[in-house]
C-alpha positions in Angstrom: 84.2 86.2 87.6 81.9 86.5 90.6 78.3 85.3 90.2 77.3 86.4 93.6 77.8 89.7 95.4 80.0 89.3 98.5 79.7 91.5 101.5 81.5 94.8 100.8 85.1 94.5 101.8 86.4 97.3 99.6 87.3 100.9 100.3 85.7 102.4 97.2 83.8 99.7 95.3 80.3 99.2 96.6 78.9 96.1 94.8 75.7 96.2 96.9 75.0 99.7 95.7 75.8 98.8 92.1 73.6 95.7 92.2 70.7 97.8 93.6 71.0 100.2 90.7 71.7 97.7 87.9 69.5 94.8 89.2 71.3 91.8 87.8 74.7 90.3 88.8 75.7 89.4 85.3 74.9 92.8 83.9 76.8 94.4 86.9 79.8 92.2 86.2 79.7 93.3 82.5 79.6 96.9 83.6 82.4 96.4 86.1 84.5 95.0 83.3 83.9 98.1 81.3 84.8 100.2 84.4 88.0 98.3 84.7 88.9 98.9 81.1 88.0 102.6 81.3 90.0 103.2 84.5 93.0 101.3 83.1 93.0 103.6 80.1 91.8 106.9 81.5 93.5 107.3 84.8 97.0 107.5 83.3 95.6 109.5 80.3 94.3 112.2 82.5 97.7 112.4 84.3 99.4 112.7 80.9 97.0 115.4 79.7 97.5 117.4 82.8 101.3 117.1 82.5 100.9 118.6 79.1 98.8 121.4 80.4 95.7 120.1 78.5 93.0 120.8 81.2 90.2 120.8 78.6 91.3 117.3 77.4 91.4 116.1 81.0 87.9 117.5 81.6 86.6 115.5 78.6 87.7 112.3 80.3 86.8 113.3 83.9 83.2 114.4 83.0 81.9 111.0 82.0 83.9 109.4 84.9 82.0 111.7 87.3 78.8 110.5 85.7 79.2 106.8 86.2 81.4 106.5 89.3 78.3 106.9 91.6 76.9 103.7 90.2 79.8 101.7 91.7 81.4 103.7 94.4 81.0 105.0 97.9 80.2 108.7 98.4 83.7 110.0 99.4 85.3 108.9 96.1 82.3 110.2 94.1 82.8 113.6 95.8 86.6 113.6 95.1 85.9 112.9 91.4 83.2 115.6 91.2 85.6 118.1 92.9 88.4 117.5 90.5 86.1 117.5 87.5 84.6 120.8 88.6 88.2 122.3 88.9 88.9 121.0 85.4 86.1 123.1 83.9 88.5 126.1 84.2 91.0 125.7 81.4 93.4 128.0 83.3 93.1 126.4 86.8 96.3 125.7 88.6 94.5 123.5 91.1 93.6 120.6 88.8 97.0 119.0 88.8 97.5 118.8 92.5 93.8 117.7 93.1 94.2 115.0 90.5 97.5 113.9 92.1 95.5 113.3 95.3 92.7 111.5 93.3 94.8 109.3 91.1 95.9 106.8 93.9 92.2 106.5 94.9 91.2 105.7 91.3 94.0 103.2 91.1 92.8 101.6 94.3 89.3 101.4 92.8 90.8 99.7 89.8 92.5 97.2 92.0 89.2 96.6 93.8 87.3 96.1 90.6 90.0 93.7 89.3 89.9 91.8 92.6 86.1 91.5 92.5 86.1 90.4 88.8 88.8 87.8 89.6 86.9 86.4 92.6 89.4 87.6 95.2 89.7 90.5 97.6 91.6 93.7 97.1 94.9 94.3 98.8 94.4 97.4 100.9 
């Protein structure tokens, strides 16, 4: 696990931003481990819920994600998450699935970046 914050080499993960908001590298690393766990669980779960037509269920997962992604990520990904979450507020929206299909690879890239950071390496972009 990193004990220092390297210069940003990631597409989505912004460790300098996270450290500026959290204030402590150890606390940030703990929160990044929680983010890694959350993304590992929730990214495929949202896809499954949308495949089942459960937009309300998907929104229940996307809403908290929208809330904490800005702590760790650059603005473009935050905006994408916010847009998809906003679409998911309409239980009858036909736009959520395609929008999430565009977002999902970006969330998986973020997961790869978090994993790489926590394991002291660099993400494969």
